[in-house]
C-alpha positions as CSV (number, residue, x, y, z in Angstrom):
1,M,-47.6,18.8,-66.4
2,K,-45.8,15.5,-65.9
3,K,-46.7,15.6,-62.2
4,F,-50.3,16.2,-63.0
5,L,-50.5,13.2,-65.3
6,L,-48.7,11.0,-62.9
7,G,-51.2,12.0,-60.2
8,I,-54.1,11.0,-62.5
9,I,-52.6,7.7,-63.2
10,F,-52.0,7.1,-59.5
11,I,-55.5,7.9,-58.6
12,F,-56.9,5.6,-61.3
13,I,-54.7,2.7,-60.2
14,F,-55.6,3.3,-56.6
15,S,-59.3,3.5,-57.2
16,N,-59.3,0.2,-59.2
17,S,-57.0,-1.7,-56.9
18,S,-59.9,-3.0,-54.8
19,I,-61.5,-4.6,-57.8
20,A,-58.3,-6.2,-58.8
21,Y,-58.2,-8.2,-55.5
22,I,-61.7,-9.5,-55.6
23,K,-61.5,-13.3,-55.1
24,I,-64.0,-16.1,-55.3
25,G,-65.6,-16.9,-51.9
26,I,-65.8,-13.5,-50.4
27,D,-69.1,-12.4,-49.1
28,C,-71.1,-10.3,-51.5
29,A,-71.7,-7.4,-49.3
30,S,-67.9,-6.9,-49.2
31,L,-67.9,-7.4,-53.0
32,V,-70.5,-4.6,-53.4
33,N,-68.5,-2.3,-51.2
34,Q,-65.4,-2.9,-53.3
35,L,-67.4,-2.1,-56.5
36,G,-68.5,1.2,-55.0
37,G,-71.7,0.5,-53.2
38,L,-75.3,-0.3,-54.1
39,N,-75.7,2.9,-56.1
40,K,-72.9,1.8,-58.5
41,I,-74.3,-1.6,-59.4
42,D,-77.2,-3.4,-60.9
43,I,-78.4,-6.6,-59.1
44,L,-80.8,-9.3,-60.2
45,W,-82.1,-11.8,-57.6
46,L,-82.6,-15.4,-58.8
47,E,-84.2,-18.6,-57.4
48,N,-82.3,-21.9,-57.0
49,L,-83.5,-25.1,-58.6
50,N,-85.9,-25.7,-55.7
51,E,-87.6,-22.3,-56.4
52,K,-86.3,-20.8,-53.2
53,K,-86.0,-17.0,-53.7
54,Y,-82.9,-14.8,-53.2
55,Q,-80.5,-17.8,-53.4
56,Y,-78.4,-16.3,-56.3
57,V,-77.7,-12.7,-57.2
58,L,-76.2,-11.5,-60.4
59,I,-74.2,-8.3,-60.0
60,N,-72.8,-6.0,-62.7
61,L,-71.5,-2.5,-62.7
62,S,-74.0,0.1,-63.9
63,K,-71.3,2.1,-65.6
64,K,-70.9,1.1,-69.2
65,N,-67.5,-0.4,-69.8
66,N,-66.2,-2.5,-72.7
67,N,-64.0,-4.5,-70.4
68,R,-66.1,-5.1,-67.4
69,S,-66.7,-8.2,-65.3
70,Y,-69.9,-9.9,-64.1
71,Y,-70.3,-11.4,-60.7
72,L,-72.6,-14.3,-59.6
73,C,-73.1,-14.9,-55.9
74,G,-74.8,-17.9,-54.3
75,N,-76.0,-19.2,-51.0
76,K,-73.2,-21.7,-50.7
77,Y,-73.8,-22.5,-47.0
78,N,-77.7,-22.7,-47.3
79,I,-78.3,-19.8,-44.9
80,N,-81.9,-18.9,-44.4
81,A,-82.1,-15.2,-44.7
82,T,-84.6,-13.4,-42.5
83,S,-83.6,-9.8,-43.2
84,D,-85.3,-7.5,-45.7
85,K,-82.2,-5.4,-46.1
86,T,-80.3,-5.9,-49.2
87,M,-76.7,-5.7,-47.7
88,N,-77.6,-8.1,-44.9
89,V,-78.8,-10.7,-47.4
90,L,-75.8,-10.1,-49.6
91,S,-73.5,-10.6,-46.6
92,E,-74.9,-14.2,-46.4
93,R,-74.1,-14.9,-50.0
94,N,-70.7,-15.7,-51.4
95,L,-69.0,-14.9,-54.7
96,Q,-69.1,-18.1,-56.9
97,L,-68.2,-16.8,-60.4
98,I,-66.4,-13.9,-62.0
99,S,-66.8,-13.8,-65.8
100,K,-66.0,-11.4,-68.6
101,S,-67.9,-13.5,-71.0
102,P,-71.7,-13.0,-70.8
103,V,-72.3,-16.3,-72.7
104,D,-70.3,-18.3,-70.1
105,L,-72.0,-16.3,-67.3
106,F,-75.6,-17.1,-68.4
107,T,-74.7,-20.7,-69.3
108,E,-73.8,-21.2,-65.6
109,I,-76.9,-19.2,-64.4
110,F,-79.2,-21.3,-66.5
111,S,-77.7,-24.5,-65.1
112,L,-78.2,-23.4,-61.5
113,T,-81.6,-21.5,-61.3
114,S,-85.2,-22.3,-61.4
115,K,-87.5,-22.6,-64.4
116,G,-89.2,-19.3,-63.3
117,S,-85.8,-17.5,-63.1
118,R,-84.8,-18.9,-66.5
119,K,-88.0,-17.8,-68.0
120,Y,-87.7,-14.3,-66.6
121,I,-84.2,-13.9,-68.0
122,M,-85.3,-15.1,-71.5
123,Q,-88.3,-12.8,-71.6
124,R,-87.2,-9.7,-69.6
125,L,-83.4,-9.4,-69.7
126,N,-82.1,-6.3,-71.4
127,V,-79.3,-7.9,-73.5
128,K,-77.6,-4.6,-74.1
129,D,-76.8,-4.3,-70.4
130,F,-74.7,-7.4,-70.7
131,G,-73.2,-7.0,-74.1
132,I,-74.8,-10.2,-75.3
133,T,-76.9,-10.8,-78.4
134,R,-80.3,-12.5,-78.4
135,N,-78.8,-15.4,-80.3
136,E,-76.0,-15.8,-77.8
137,L,-78.5,-15.8,-74.9
138,N,-80.4,-18.5,-76.7
139,Q,-77.1,-20.5,-77.0
140,A,-76.4,-20.0,-73.3
141,Y,-79.9,-21.1,-72.4
142,T,-79.6,-24.3,-74.4
143,F,-76.2,-25.3,-73.2
144,G,-77.1,-24.3,-69.6
145,L,-80.0,-26.7,-69.6
146,M,-77.7,-29.5,-71.0
147,K,-75.3,-28.7,-68.2
148,L,-78.1,-28.9,-65.7
149,A,-79.2,-32.3,-67.0
150,E,-75.6,-33.5,-66.8
151,N,-75.3,-32.3,-63.2
152,L,-78.5,-34.0,-62.2
153,N,-77.6,-37.3,-64.0
154,P,-73.8,-37.6,-63.6
155,S,-74.0,-41.4,-64.1
156,E,-75.4,-41.1,-67.6
157,E,-72.9,-41.6,-70.4
158,K,-72.2,-38.4,-72.4
159,K,-72.9,-39.0,-76.1
160,D,-70.6,-36.2,-77.0
161,D,-68.5,-34.1,-74.6
162,K,-68.5,-31.2,-77.1
163,I,-72.2,-30.7,-76.5
164,V,-71.7,-28.7,-73.3
165,K,-69.1,-26.4,-74.8
166,I,-70.2,-23.1,-76.2
167,E,-68.3,-22.7,-79.3
168,P,-69.0,-22.9,-83.1
169,E,-69.1,-26.1,-84.9
170,K,-65.7,-27.6,-85.5
171,K,-64.7,-28.8,-88.9
172,I,-62.7,-31.9,-89.2
173,E,-60.9,-30.6,-92.3
174,E,-59.8,-27.4,-90.6
175,P,-58.4,-28.4,-87.2
176,E,-56.9,-25.0,-86.6
177,Q,-60.5,-23.7,-86.1
178,E,-60.9,-25.7,-82.9
179,K,-59.4,-22.9,-80.7
180,Q,-61.8,-20.3,-82.0
181,T,-64.0,-18.9,-79.2
182,E,-65.7,-16.0,-80.7
183,I,-69.3,-17.1,-81.3
184,T,-70.4,-13.9,-82.9
185,I,-68.0,-14.3,-85.9
186,K,-70.3,-16.7,-87.8
187,T,-73.8,-16.0,-86.4
188,S,-74.7,-13.8,-89.3
189,K,-74.3,-16.6,-91.8
190,D,-77.6,-18.3,-90.6
191,K,-80.5,-16.3,-89.3
192,T,-83.2,-18.9,-90.1
193,P,-84.5,-20.8,-87.1
194,P,-85.0,-24.6,-87.2
195,K,-88.3,-26.1,-88.4
196,I,-90.0,-28.8,-86.2
197,I,-91.8,-31.6,-88.0
198,I,-94.3,-33.4,-85.8
199,A,-98.1,-34.0,-85.8
200,K,-100.2,-31.6,-83.8
201,N,-102.2,-34.4,-82.2
202,L,-100.9,-37.8,-81.1
203,T,-102.6,-40.7,-79.3
204,F,-100.8,-43.3,-77.3
205,G,-102.2,-46.5,-75.8
206,Q,-100.2,-46.3,-72.6
207,S,-98.9,-43.8,-70.0
208,S,-95.3,-44.4,-70.9
209,Y,-94.6,-43.2,-74.5
210,K,-91.9,-41.9,-76.8
211,L,-92.4,-38.6,-78.5
212,E,-90.5,-38.7,-81.8
213,G,-90.1,-36.0,-84.4
214,K,-87.7,-34.3,-86.8
215,V,-86.0,-30.9,-87.1
216,E,-84.7,-29.2,-90.3
217,D,-82.3,-26.4,-90.7
218,E,-80.3,-25.9,-93.9
219,G,-77.7,-23.6,-92.3
220,S,-76.9,-25.7,-89.3
221,K,-75.5,-29.2,-88.7
222,R,-76.3,-29.1,-84.9
223,I,-79.8,-28.6,-83.6
224,F,-81.0,-28.8,-80.1
225,V,-84.5,-29.7,-79.0
226,E,-86.1,-28.7,-75.7
227,I,-89.3,-30.1,-74.0
228,D,-90.2,-29.0,-70.4
229,G,-86.7,-27.9,-69.6
230,Q,-85.0,-31.0,-71.0
231,V,-82.6,-30.6,-73.9
232,Q,-81.1,-33.1,-76.3
233,E,-79.2,-32.8,-79.6
234,A,-81.1,-34.0,-82.7
235,I,-79.3,-37.0,-84.2
236,N,-79.4,-36.8,-88.0
237,G,-82.4,-34.5,-87.6
238,N,-84.3,-36.8,-85.4
239,F,-85.3,-36.5,-81.7
240,V,-86.9,-38.9,-79.2
241,F,-88.1,-38.0,-75.7
242,E,-89.3,-40.7,-73.4
243,R,-92.2,-39.4,-71.4
244,F,-94.8,-40.5,-68.8
245,S,-98.3,-39.2,-68.2
246,P,-101.4,-41.2,-67.1
247,V,-103.6,-38.3,-68.4
248,D,-103.8,-36.3,-71.6
249,E,-101.3,-33.5,-71.8
250,T,-100.1,-30.6,-74.0
251,V,-96.4,-30.6,-74.9
252,K,-94.4,-27.5,-76.0
253,I,-91.3,-28.1,-78.2
254,I,-88.6,-25.6,-79.1
255,A,-85.6,-26.1,-81.4
256,T,-82.4,-24.0,-81.3
257,D,-79.6,-24.3,-83.8
258,Q,-75.9,-24.0,-83.1
259,W,-76.0,-20.2,-83.9
260,G,-78.7,-19.5,-81.4
261,N,-81.6,-19.1,-83.9
262,R,-84.7,-20.3,-81.9
263,S,-87.9,-21.7,-83.4
264,K,-91.4,-20.8,-82.4
265,E,-93.1,-23.1,-79.9
266,K,-94.6,-26.2,-81.5
267,I,-97.6,-27.3,-79.5
268,V,-98.5,-31.0,-79.6
269,K,-101.7,-32.4,-77.9
270,I,-101.1,-35.8,-76.5
271,K,-104.1,-38.1,-75.8
272,I,-103.5,-41.2,-73.5
273,D,-106.0,-43.8,-74.5
274,N,-106.1,-46.7,-72.0
275,S,-109.5,-48.0,-73.2
276,S,-108.0,-50.8,-75.3
277,K,-108.2,-54.1,-73.4
278,S,-104.8,-55.5,-73.3
279,I,-103.6,-58.4,-71.3
280,V,-102.3,-57.2,-67.9
281,K,-98.8,-58.3,-67.3
282,K,-98.5,-60.4,-64.2
283,L,-97.2,-58.3,-61.3
284,E,-94.2,-59.4,-59.4
285,K,-94.9,-61.1,-56.1
286,L,-93.9,-59.4,-52.9
287,E,-90.5,-60.6,-51.6
288,P,-89.4,-58.8,-48.4
289,N,-86.4,-61.1,-48.1
290,K,-85.2,-60.3,-51.6
291,I,-82.5,-57.8,-50.5
292,N,-80.2,-57.3,-47.5
293,Y,-81.3,-54.3,-45.5
294,N,-79.0,-52.2,-43.2
295,Q,-80.9,-52.2,-39.9
296,I,-79.6,-49.0,-38.3
297,G,-80.6,-48.6,-34.6
298,S,-82.2,-51.3,-32.4
299,D,-84.8,-49.2,-30.5
300,K,-87.7,-49.6,-32.9
301,V,-91.3,-50.5,-32.5
302,A,-94.1,-51.3,-35.0
303,I,-97.8,-51.4,-35.0
304,V,-99.4,-53.2,-37.9
305,I,-103.2,-53.2,-38.4
306,G,-105.2,-54.7,-41.2
307,I,-108.9,-55.1,-41.2
308,E,-110.7,-56.7,-44.1
309,K,-113.8,-58.1,-42.5
310,Y,-115.9,-55.5,-40.7
311,D,-118.9,-56.2,-38.6
312,K,-120.9,-53.1,-39.6
313,A,-119.2,-51.9,-42.8
314,P,-118.4,-53.4,-46.2
315,Q,-115.2,-55.4,-46.3
316,A,-111.8,-53.7,-47.2
317,T,-110.6,-56.2,-49.7
318,Y,-107.1,-57.6,-49.1
319,A,-106.5,-55.3,-46.1
320,S,-105.7,-58.3,-43.8
321,A,-103.1,-59.7,-46.3
322,D,-101.6,-56.2,-46.6
323,A,-100.9,-56.1,-42.9
324,K,-99.5,-59.7,-42.7
325,F,-97.1,-58.9,-45.5
326,F,-96.1,-55.5,-44.0
327,H,-95.3,-57.3,-40.7
328,E,-92.4,-58.9,-42.6
329,Y,-91.2,-55.6,-44.0
330,A,-91.3,-54.0,-40.6
331,R,-89.1,-56.8,-39.4
332,L,-86.7,-57.0,-42.4
333,A,-86.6,-53.6,-44.0
334,F,-87.1,-51.5,-40.8
335,G,-85.2,-53.8,-38.5
336,V,-87.9,-54.2,-35.8
337,S,-87.6,-57.3,-33.6
338,K,-90.5,-59.7,-33.5
339,E,-91.3,-58.9,-29.9
340,N,-91.6,-55.2,-30.7
341,I,-94.2,-55.7,-33.5
342,K,-97.9,-55.8,-32.7
343,L,-100.0,-57.2,-35.4
344,L,-103.8,-56.9,-35.3
345,T,-106.0,-58.2,-38.0
346,D,-109.8,-58.6,-38.5
347,E,-111.6,-59.7,-35.3
348,K,-108.4,-59.1,-33.2
349,A,-108.6,-55.4,-34.2
350,T,-111.7,-54.3,-32.4
351,Y,-112.2,-50.9,-30.8
352,I,-111.2,-52.2,-27.4
353,D,-108.2,-54.1,-28.8
354,T,-107.0,-51.0,-30.5
355,L,-107.4,-48.9,-27.3
356,A,-105.5,-51.5,-25.3
357,L,-102.7,-51.4,-27.8
358,L,-102.4,-47.6,-27.4
359,K,-102.9,-47.4,-23.7
360,K,-101.1,-50.5,-22.4
361,W,-98.8,-52.2,-24.9
362,L,-97.3,-49.2,-26.6
363,P,-96.4,-47.1,-23.5
364,A,-94.4,-50.1,-22.3
365,K,-92.4,-50.2,-25.5
366,I,-91.6,-46.6,-26.0
367,N,-88.3,-45.1,-24.7
368,K,-88.7,-41.3,-24.5
369,N,-86.8,-39.5,-27.3
370,R,-85.1,-42.8,-28.4
371,T,-87.7,-45.1,-29.9
372,E,-88.5,-45.0,-33.6
373,L,-92.2,-46.0,-34.2
374,I,-93.5,-47.4,-37.5
375,I,-97.3,-47.7,-38.0
376,F,-99.2,-49.4,-40.8
377,F,-103.0,-49.3,-41.1
378,A,-105.0,-50.9,-43.9
379,G,-108.8,-50.6,-43.7
380,H,-111.5,-48.0,-43.6
381,G,-111.4,-44.4,-42.7
382,L,-114.3,-42.0,-42.5
383,A,-115.0,-38.3,-41.9
384,N,-117.5,-37.1,-39.3
385,T,-119.5,-34.6,-41.4
386,E,-121.4,-33.5,-38.4
387,S,-118.3,-32.1,-36.7
388,E,-117.1,-28.6,-37.5
389,N,-113.9,-29.5,-39.1
390,N,-114.9,-32.9,-40.6
391,E,-112.9,-34.9,-38.0
392,L,-111.2,-38.0,-39.6
393,Y,-111.6,-41.4,-38.0
394,I,-109.9,-44.8,-38.4
395,L,-112.5,-47.6,-38.2
396,S,-111.8,-50.6,-35.9
397,Q,-113.2,-54.0,-36.8
398,N,-116.5,-53.4,-34.9
399,S,-116.8,-49.7,-35.5
400,D,-120.3,-48.3,-36.4
401,P,-120.1,-45.8,-39.3
402,D,-123.2,-44.1,-37.9
403,M,-121.7,-43.8,-34.4
404,L,-118.1,-42.7,-35.0
405,D,-117.5,-40.8,-31.7
406,G,-118.2,-43.9,-29.5
407,S,-116.9,-46.7,-31.7
408,A,-114.0,-45.5,-33.9
409,I,-110.6,-43.9,-33.2
410,S,-110.3,-40.2,-33.9
411,R,-107.2,-39.7,-35.9
412,T,-106.4,-36.5,-33.9
413,K,-106.6,-38.5,-30.6
414,F,-104.7,-41.4,-32.2
415,F,-101.8,-39.0,-33.0
416,K,-102.0,-37.3,-29.6
417,S,-101.8,-40.6,-27.7
418,I,-98.6,-41.3,-29.6
419,L,-97.2,-37.8,-29.3
420,D,-97.7,-38.0,-25.5
421,L,-95.3,-40.9,-25.3
422,E,-92.5,-38.7,-26.9
423,P,-90.9,-41.2,-29.3
424,K,-87.9,-40.1,-31.3
425,K,-89.8,-40.2,-34.6
426,V,-92.9,-41.7,-36.1
427,T,-93.5,-43.0,-39.6
428,I,-97.0,-43.9,-40.6
429,F,-98.5,-45.6,-43.6
430,I,-102.2,-45.3,-44.0
431,D,-103.9,-47.4,-46.8
432,A,-107.4,-46.0,-46.2
433,C,-109.5,-43.2,-47.5
434,Y,-112.0,-40.9,-45.9
435,S,-114.4,-40.6,-48.9
436,G,-117.1,-42.9,-47.4
437,V,-116.5,-45.5,-50.2
438,S,-114.8,-48.9,-49.8
439,R,-112.1,-50.4,-52.0
440,D,-114.9,-52.1,-54.0
441,E,-116.9,-48.9,-54.3
442,K,-119.5,-49.7,-51.7
443,T,-120.6,-46.9,-49.4
444,L,-119.9,-47.1,-45.8
445,L,-123.0,-45.1,-45.0
446,A,-126.4,-45.5,-46.6
447,S,-126.7,-41.7,-46.7
448,A,-123.1,-41.1,-47.8
449,R,-122.5,-38.2,-50.1
450,P,-119.4,-37.0,-51.9
451,L,-117.3,-34.9,-49.5
452,K,-115.1,-32.0,-50.1
453,L,-112.8,-32.2,-47.1
454,K,-110.3,-29.7,-45.8
455,T,-106.6,-30.4,-46.1
456,E,-105.1,-32.7,-43.5
457,D,-101.4,-31.5,-43.4
458,S,-102.0,-28.9,-40.6
459,E,-103.2,-31.7,-38.3
460,I,-100.0,-33.8,-38.5
461,P,-97.3,-33.1,-35.9
462,D,-93.8,-32.0,-37.1
463,M,-92.1,-35.2,-35.8
464,F,-94.4,-37.4,-37.8
465,T,-93.9,-38.6,-41.4
466,V,-97.3,-39.8,-42.9
467,F,-97.8,-41.5,-46.2
468,S,-101.5,-41.5,-47.2
469,A,-102.9,-43.8,-49.9
470,S,-105.1,-41.2,-51.6
471,G,-106.4,-37.7,-51.6
472,L,-109.1,-36.9,-49.1
473,N,-111.8,-37.2,-51.7
474,E,-110.4,-40.2,-53.6
475,I,-110.9,-43.9,-53.1
476,S,-108.2,-46.2,-51.9
477,S,-108.4,-49.1,-54.3
478,G,-107.6,-52.8,-54.3
479,L,-105.4,-54.5,-56.9
480,K,-107.0,-57.7,-57.9
481,E,-104.1,-59.3,-59.8
482,A,-101.8,-58.7,-56.8
483,K,-104.4,-59.4,-54.1
484,H,-103.3,-56.3,-52.2
485,G,-104.4,-52.8,-51.9
486,I,-102.8,-50.7,-54.7
487,F,-101.0,-48.4,-52.2
488,S,-99.9,-51.3,-50.0
489,Y,-98.5,-53.3,-52.9
490,F,-96.4,-50.5,-54.4
491,L,-95.4,-49.3,-50.9
492,M,-93.9,-52.7,-50.2
493,K,-92.5,-53.2,-53.7
494,G,-90.8,-49.8,-53.4
495,L,-89.2,-50.8,-50.1
496,E,-87.6,-53.8,-52.0
497,G,-85.4,-51.2,-53.8
498,K,-87.8,-50.4,-56.7
499,A,-88.1,-46.9,-55.3
500,D,-84.3,-46.2,-55.3
501,E,-84.2,-43.8,-58.2
502,N,-80.5,-43.0,-58.0
503,N,-79.4,-46.5,-57.1
504,D,-77.5,-45.3,-54.0
505,K,-78.8,-48.1,-51.8
506,K,-80.9,-45.6,-49.9
507,I,-84.6,-45.0,-50.2
508,T,-85.8,-41.5,-49.1
509,N,-89.4,-40.5,-48.3
510,G,-89.4,-38.5,-51.6
511,E,-88.2,-41.5,-53.7
512,L,-90.8,-43.8,-52.2
513,L,-93.6,-41.2,-52.8
514,S,-92.4,-40.7,-56.4
515,Y,-92.4,-44.4,-57.1
516,M,-95.8,-44.9,-55.6
517,K,-97.3,-41.9,-57.4
518,K,-96.3,-43.2,-60.8
519,N,-97.5,-46.7,-60.3
520,V,-100.6,-46.2,-58.1
521,S,-102.1,-43.5,-60.3
522,V,-101.7,-45.8,-63.4
523,K,-103.3,-48.8,-61.8
524,A,-106.1,-46.7,-60.4
525,A,-106.7,-45.2,-63.8
526,E,-107.2,-48.7,-65.2
527,L,-110.1,-49.0,-62.8
528,G,-111.5,-45.6,-63.9
529,R,-110.5,-43.9,-60.7
530,K,-108.1,-41.3,-59.4
531,Q,-105.8,-42.1,-56.6
532,N,-102.7,-40.1,-55.7
533,P,-100.6,-41.0,-52.7
534,S,-99.3,-38.1,-50.6
535,L,-96.6,-37.4,-48.1
536,S,-96.4,-35.2,-45.0
537,G,-92.8,-35.0,-43.9
538,D,-89.3,-34.4,-45.0
539,P,-88.9,-35.8,-48.6
540,D,-85.1,-36.0,-48.2
541,A,-85.1,-38.0,-45.0
542,I,-83.8,-41.6,-45.5
543,L,-86.4,-44.3,-44.9
544,V,-84.4,-47.5,-45.3
545,T,-81.0,-48.5,-46.6
546,Y,-79.8,-51.7,-48.0
547,R,-76.6,-53.3,-49.5
């Protein structure tokens, strides 16, 4: 009998020894094998913060066990999985977290995964499978979002380090309670969710505004408020969120108390009323020599074209000034030597002049696979509606809008002539639109009609980065108080360091686009227009650096 019992104990220990030696960092296919295979586990695939699928996987044993662990695997080495077989994808993921606490587990998950994944867990998760209560899941969600905010903004001062800890409120008069970790002990004391006090309809006179309100909960001293995935703790029952929107919007507010009681959504309709005529603050002048740039690499060439006065089309207000100013940014910010910058403005930017630049001057300047080319164009663009795919054209100074094929530069051919020279990379800034309307809302064609054009992204080569001033059906506007195009002004102001969101002395494509989108859309809205700059290219690529 004793031998029989010893045999059972030996078998039990042996069968569980593989689990005991599971370590952080092992590939998750090996983990699954140690847990007994796919038929012994439950898995949940999750997106990362960039909404990329299958980047995280939550693994737990199907067998009910009061002392079981939960495993979170992630794509630590950013491997792009191409297989549709579960074990192959798991082999490309590594174990990042082992937890016996479902609250700690989901706090971590909510801080790492996309909004869609968080929503799925909150709405669809079977809490019984993880031994977690709905209130505890609410707590994990709230603290996970706070941890996410802290990770995204590490430079921000923490108001209270205790906010990110998942534990019950600590009472000053009872310091021995600080080590208590069981959340469920006191959750039954308060089952009433917080109450949000704020008007259902609010109007603000500008795009940047503060959303202020109150929360009440008799059974809790700590209440957390969430708007669009951002969480903050209410101070003395008050909350303030700084927001930005150039258009009317609907905001959803949720409050969660320290015990995980979650309020119903409070919906607030925000109206942005820019109709009041206030004095426009004087815009800062452009100062390309304001900061010291790091001019990395010497093999750079720039083409700068600005056409304000057209022979056969309405003028493009301020386009010539845009080009002359950008000439200095090409030199100072991008580090292009004067002899490698070609500036064409007005009557010096005819159709023949532009062709000569592309066919004669540029080939002599480009070193194959070495030269970085920067191009700036401010002026008119137009679409040929008679062509099958609405071919886009860049108008030279003497181009005839009625005869695009013979007098204007096809954007496709323009790109191809550059591509044939095989530069290392190309960055293009186009302050023009293709809507058939000038910066002053004059039509380029007597018979011009509103156009619904096809997307342009597919026409842009992979090695190109292209910033466009507006959507294909929008107007690229002028900014009277700055005497520049709206896009050009904020492009150059952004290069001065205004676009450096994280203050790391580097301006990426994405940062510049974000800065321009915020400012260009607001100024265009003041003119009663819509204008949204766009980017085709890698948003994470560094555009300029400075010191």
